C-alpha positions in Angstrom: -50.2 -5.3 -72.4 -49.1 -8.1 -74.7 -46.4 -10.6 -74.4 -42.9 -9.3 -74.4 -43.9 -6.2 -72.4 -41.9 -4.9 -69.5 -38.9 -7.1 -70.4 -36.2 -5.1 -68.6 -35.5 -5.2 -64.9 -33.9 -2.5 -62.8 -30.7 -4.6 -62.5 -30.6 -5.2 -66.3 -31.2 -1.5 -66.9 -28.1 -0.7 -64.9 -25.9 -3.0 -67.0 -27.0 -1.8 -70.4 -23.9 -0.4 -72.1 -23.9 -1.6 -75.7 -24.9 1.3 -78.1 -28.3 1.0 -79.7 -31.9 0.5 -78.8 -32.9 -2.0 -76.1 -36.6 -2.9 -76.0 -38.7 -3.0 -72.9 -41.8 -3.6 -74.9 -44.9 -1.8 -76.2 -42.8 0.8 -77.9 -40.6 1.7 -74.9 -36.8 1.5 -75.5 -33.6 2.4 -73.7 -31.3 4.1 -76.2 -27.6 3.9 -75.4 -25.4 6.3 -77.3 -21.8 5.8 -78.4 -20.9 8.5 -75.8 -22.5 6.4 -73.0 -25.6 8.6 -72.6 -28.8 6.6 -72.0 -32.4 7.7 -72.3 -35.9 6.3 -72.4 -37.5 6.6 -75.9 -41.0 5.8 -77.0 -41.1 4.7 -80.7 -44.4 4.8 -82.7 -45.5 4.9 -86.3 -47.8 7.5 -87.8 -48.7 7.7 -91.4 -46.1 5.1 -92.2 -43.4 7.3 -90.6 -41.4 6.3 -87.6 -41.5 8.8 -84.8 -39.4 8.9 -81.7 -40.5 10.6 -78.5 -37.9 11.2 -75.8 -39.2 10.5 -72.3 -36.0 11.4 -70.5 -32.6 10.4 -69.4 -32.2 7.1 -67.4 -30.4 9.0 -64.7 -33.5 11.2 -64.0 -36.4 8.8 -64.6 -37.1 5.5 -63.1 -38.1 2.5 -65.2 -41.6 2.6 -63.6 -42.0 6.3 -64.5 -40.9 5.6 -68.1 -43.5 2.8 -68.4 -46.2 5.2 -67.1 -45.2 7.8 -69.7 -45.2 5.1 -72.4 -48.8 4.0 -71.5 -50.0 7.6 -71.6 -48.5 8.1 -75.0 -50.1 4.9 -76.3 -53.5 6.1 -75.1 -52.9 9.4 -77.0 -52.9 11.3 -73.8 -50.7 14.4 -73.3 -47.2 13.3 -72.7 -45.3 13.9 -69.6 -43.8 17.4 -69.5 -40.4 15.9 -70.2 -41.6 13.9 -73.2 -41.2 15.4 -76.7 -41.0 14.3 -80.3 -37.3 14.3 -81.3 -36.8 15.9 -84.7 -34.1 14.9 -87.1 -31.1 17.2 -87.4 -32.5 18.7 -90.5 -35.9 19.3 -89.0 -34.4 21.0 -86.0 -32.2 23.2 -88.1 -35.2 24.4 -90.0 -37.1 25.1 -86.8 -34.1 26.9 -85.2 -33.5 29.1 -88.2 -37.2 30.0 -88.4 -37.1 31.0 -84.7 -34.0 33.1 -85.0 -33.8 34.6 -88.5 -35.8 37.7 -87.6 -32.8 38.9 -85.6 -30.4 38.5 -88.5 -29.4 41.7 -90.3 -30.2 41.0 -94.0 -31.8 38.5 -96.4 -28.4 37.4 -97.7 -27.4 36.3 -94.2 -30.7 34.4 -93.8 -30.4 32.8 -97.2 -26.8 31.6 -96.4 -28.1 29.9 -93.2 -30.8 28.2 -95.1 -28.5 27.2 -97.9 -26.0 25.7 -95.4 -28.5 23.0 -94.3 -30.3 22.6 -97.6 -27.2 22.1 -99.7 -23.8 22.0 -98.0 -24.9 19.9 -95.0 -27.6 18.0 -96.8 -26.0 14.7 -95.8 -26.9 15.5 -92.1 -30.6 16.3 -92.7 -32.2 12.9 -92.1 -29.8 11.9 -89.3 -30.8 11.5 -85.7 -28.8 13.6 -83.3 -26.7 10.7 -82.0 -25.8 9.9 -85.7 -24.3 13.4 -86.2 -20.8 12.5 -85.1 -17.4 13.7 -86.0 -17.2 11.6 -89.1 -20.6 12.9 -90.3 -19.4 16.5 -89.8 -16.1 15.8 -91.6 -18.0 14.4 -94.5 -19.6 17.9 -94.9 -16.4 19.9 -94.4 -13.5 18.0 -96.0 -14.6 18.4 -99.7 -14.5 22.2 -99.4 -12.1 22.8 -96.5 -9.1 23.7 -98.7 -10.8 25.2 -101.8 -13.5 27.3 -99.9 -12.0 27.6 -96.5 -14.0 30.6 -95.3 -17.3 29.1 -96.4 -16.4 25.8 -94.8 -15.5 27.5 -91.5 -18.8 29.3 -91.4 -20.7 26.0 -92.1 -18.8 24.3 -89.3 -19.8 27.1 -86.9 -23.5 26.9 -88.0 -23.6 23.2 -87.4 -22.0 23.7 -84.0 -24.5 26.3 -83.1 -27.5 24.3 -84.2 -26.3 21.3 -82.2 -25.6 23.4 -79.1 -29.2 24.6 -79.3 -30.5 21.0 -79.6 -28.6 20.2 -76.4 -30.1 23.2 -74.6 -33.5 22.0 -75.8 -32.6 18.6 -74.2 -32.9 16.7 -77.5 -29.4 15.5 -76.8 -28.8 13.7 -73.5 -25.4 14.1 -71.8 -22.7 13.0 -71.6 -22.1 14.6 -75.1 -19.5 16.7 -76.8 -20.3 18.8 -79.9 -18.8 17.0 -82.9 -18.5 20.3 -84.8 -16.5 22.1 -82.1 -13.1 23.3 -83.4 -10.9 23.6 -80.3 -9.7 20.3 -79.0 -11.7 18.5 -81.6 -11.7 19.3 -85.4 -8.5 21.3 -85.1 -6.7 18.0 -84.8 -8.4 16.5 -87.8 -8.5 19.3 -90.4 -5.6 21.4 -91.7 -5.3 24.9 -90.0 -7.2 27.6 -91.8 -5.1 29.2 -94.5 -2.9 32.2 -93.8 -4.6 34.3 -96.3 -3.4 37.2 -98.4 -1.8 40.4 -97.2 -3.3 42.5 -94.4 -5.6 39.7 -93.3 -7.8 39.7 -96.4 -9.0 36.6 -98.0 -7.0 34.9 -100.7 -6.5 37.5 -103.5 -5.2 37.5 -107.0 -2.3 40.0 -107.5 -3.8 43.1 -109.2 -1.1 42.8 -111.9 -2.8 39.6 -113.1 -6.3 41.0 -113.2 -6.4 42.6 -116.7 -5.6 39.2 -118.3 -8.1 37.5 -116.0 -10.8 40.0 -117.1 -10.1 39.2 -120.7 -10.8 35.5 -120.0 -13.8 36.4 -117.8 -15.5 38.4 -120.6 -15.1 35.4 -122.9 -17.5 33.4 -120.7 -21.2 33.8 -121.3 -22.3 32.6 -117.9 -24.4 35.0 -115.7 -21.9 34.3 -112.9 -19.2 35.8 -115.1 -21.1 39.1 -115.4 -21.8 39.2 -111.7 -18.2 38.5 -110.9 -16.9 41.2 -113.2 -19.4 43.7 -111.8 -18.3 42.7 -108.3 -14.6 43.4 -109.2 -15.4 46.6 -111.0 -17.3 48.0 -108.1 -15.0 46.5 -105.4 -18.1 45.2 -103.7 -18.8 42.3 -101.5 -20.5 39.2 -102.8 -23.7 39.7 -100.9 -24.0 43.3 -101.9 -23.9 42.4 -105.6 -26.0 39.3 -105.5 -28.7 41.1 -103.6 -28.7 44.1 -106.0 -32.2 45.1 -107.1 -33.1 47.3 -110.0 -34.8 49.7 -107.6 -31.3 50.5 -106.2 -29.9 51.4 -109.6 -30.0 55.0 -111.0 -28.8 54.5 -114.6 -29.3 58.1 -115.6 -26.8 59.2 -112.9 -24.8 56.0 -113.1 -25.1 55.3 -109.4 -26.0 52.2 -107.4 -27.1 52.6 -103.8 -26.7 49.6 -101.6 -29.2 49.8 -98.7 -27.7 49.7 -95.1 -29.4 46.4 -94.4 -27.1 44.7 -96.9 -23.9 46.6 -95.9 -21.5 45.2 -93.3 -21.5 48.5 -91.4 -25.3 48.8 -91.6 -25.1 52.1 -93.5 -26.3 52.9 -97.1 -23.4 53.0 -99.6 -23.4 54.8 -103.0 -21.3 53.2 -105.7 -20.3 55.0 -108.8 -20.9 53.0 -112.0 -17.9 53.0 -114.3 -18.2 52.6 -118.1 -18.0 48.9 -118.0 -20.2 48.4 -114.9 -22.8 50.5 -116.7 -22.5 48.2 -119.8 -23.0 45.1 -117.7 -26.2 46.5 -116.3 -27.4 47.4 -119.8 -26.6 43.8 -120.9 -28.7 42.5 -117.9 -31.6 44.7 -119.0 -31.4 43.4 -122.5 -31.5 39.9 -121.1 -34.7 40.8 -119.4 -33.5 40.6 -115.8 -36.4 41.6 -113.5 -36.2 42.3 -109.7 -32.7 41.1 -108.9 -30.0 42.4 -111.3 -28.4 39.0 -111.3 -31.3 36.6 -111.0 -31.1 33.0 -110.0 -34.0 30.5 -110.0 -37.4 30.7 -108.4 -37.3 34.5 -108.1 -34.2 34.3 -106.0 -30.8 36.0 -106.7 -27.9 34.1 -108.2 -26.5 31.6 -105.7 -23.7 32.9 -103.5 -21.6 29.9 -104.6 -21.9 30.6 -108.3 -19.0 33.0 -108.6 -16.7 30.7 -106.5 -17.7 27.8 -108.7 -16.8 29.9 -111.8 -13.4 30.7 -110.3 -12.8 27.0 -109.8 -13.7 26.2 -113.4 -11.3 28.9 -114.5 -8.5 27.2 -112.6 -8.5 29.7 -109.7 -9.8 27.6 -106.8 -7.3 29.2 -104.5 -8.7 32.7 -105.0 -11.8 34.1 -103.3 -14.3 36.7 -104.6 -13.8 38.8 -101.5 -10.1 38.8 -102.2 -10.7 40.9 -105.3 -11.3 43.8 -102.9 -7.7 43.4 -101.7 -6.5 43.5 -105.3 -8.4 46.8 -105.8 -6.9 48.3 -102.6 -3.4 47.3 -103.6 -3.9 48.9 -107.1 -5.2 52.1 -105.5 -2.1 52.3 -103.2 0.5 51.2 -105.7 -0.6 52.6 -109.0 -2.5 55.8 -108.2 -2.1 58.9 -106.1 -5.7 58.8 -104.8 -5.9 59.6 -101.1 -6.0 56.6 -98.8 -9.2 57.8 -97.4 -10.9 57.7 -100.8 -9.8 54.1 -101.4 -11.1 53.1 -98.0 -14.4 54.9 -98.6 -14.7 53.0 -101.9 -14.5 49.8 -99.9 -17.1 51.1 -97.4 -14.6 50.4 -94.6 -15.1 51.8 -91.1 -11.9 53.6 -90.1 -10.9 55.4 -86.9 -8.7 58.2 -88.4 -10.5 61.6 -88.0 -9.7 62.8 -91.5 -10.9 59.5 -93.0 -14.1 59.8 -91.0 -14.6 63.2 -92.5 -14.4 61.7 -96.0 -17.0 59.1 -94.9 -19.3 61.8 -93.7 -19.0 63.7 -97.0 -19.2 60.5 -99.0 -16.3 61.5 -101.2 -18.4 60.4 -104.1 -16.9 62.4 -106.9 -13.4 61.5 -105.8 -14.4 57.8 -105.6 -15.9 58.0 -109.1 -12.5 59.2 -110.4 -10.8 56.3 -108.5 -13.2 53.7 -109.9 -12.8 55.1 -113.4 -9.1 54.5 -113.1 -9.8 51.0 -111.9 -12.0 50.4 -114.9 -9.3 51.6 -117.2 -6.7 49.4 -115.6 -8.9 46.3 -115.8 -9.7 47.1 -119.4 -6.1 47.4 -120.4 -6.4 51.2 -121.1 -4.4 52.2 -118.1 -1.1 53.0 -119.7 -2.6 54.8 -122.6 -5.0 56.9 -120.6 -3.2 57.0 -117.2 -3.6 60.5 -115.8 -0.5 62.3 -114.8 -1.9 62.8 -111.3 -5.1 61.0 -110.4 -5.7 62.7 -107.1 -3.8 65.0 -104.7 -1.6 62.8 -102.5 -2.4 64.9 -99.4 -5.5 63.9 -97.5 -8.0 66.6 -96.9 
C-alpha cells in the first residue's frame, strides 16, 4: 500500500459525523449521509467512469474487515458477499422495471412506468441514492402537481416504490426515510390532491360546454386533437385509445374491439363507431397510419401526455381527458332516456346490480350504439334538430 493508506483509526471512525466521503486510502471511504447513516464504500474508475461499490454499513463491519474487502476488490477478486456495485437511481429504476414489468397487465402500463423515469423524473436519473432527497422529489412533482395532479400522484408513488426496493436491496443504508412518501412527509409540502368533479371522477368539463369545445378541437390539425376527439366520441380511456391497433378495428361493421389486456376490468370491450368516429379513422387511414391508429414516434403510439398537453394549450389545464367520460355519463343521464345500465355498459364499468350485470353479459351493443349515436349528434350540434322523442325505454330490462 502507498502513502496515505489506512488513514482512519477506530476512534476517528466513531467520531465521523460530517456528511460526505471520508478517505481511508487506496479507494476505501466512509460515506456519511445527511440522515446520519454511515457505510464503507470502495471507489474505483473503469473506462473513465467512476464506480462505487458498497462494502457495508459501519455498524455491521469493522474497519479491518472493510480494508480486507477493499484489498480483494483492488486485486480484482470476487467481492465479499455484502459488497456490490451501487447503481444510480436511474440505473436501478431500469433494472427494477425490467425485473417486474412481466407481471403488469398491459403494454400501456409498462410504457407509463418507463416514461416516468425517462421523462418526468429525468432529473433523478444520474443521482446517487443519498442525493434523492425531498427537494429532488419536489423538483419532479411541483411543476405538474396542480395541472396534472393524477399523473403527478402516480409518479410520486412510482418513485417511492423504486426507492423502497433499493432499500430492500440494501443499496440504501439506514437510518433512512423514503423522501417520496406522502403521509407525514410530502403531504405537509404539497397542496392536498384536488377534490375532483362529481361522483369521484377526475376533473371534467360540463357536458353543456362540449359542443363548442369540439368546434375548437376540430380546427386544430394536430394528431393529438384527432385522438382526443375519438376518445370523447367513444367515451374511452386514454390508454384504450392510444393503444388502438388497426387489427382491432372492423370498419365494415363500424366496430372497435379493445382486447381485455388493455381494459381496466380485463375483459374485451366492443365499441360502436359513430359517424364522426368512423370519419376520424378514415382520416387516419388517408394519413397512412400503420400499426397504431394514432402513431407516435419510433413505431410507438402517441404519447400518453399528448392529449393533456393539447388541453393545456387550449386553455383547459384544469380538465382531464378521463373526465370526459364523466361528461358523457352526465349527458346520458340528463339529456336522454337511455337505461342507466346501457350508459354504464358503454363506459365498461363493473357494476353490482343484477339487472346491469345482465346487460353486461348480453353486451347491450345495439342499445349502446343508439346511445353513442345520440352522443355524436350532441357533440356535433345536431342534437336539437335530430333529437329522438324517446331515445330508449326508461325501464331497465
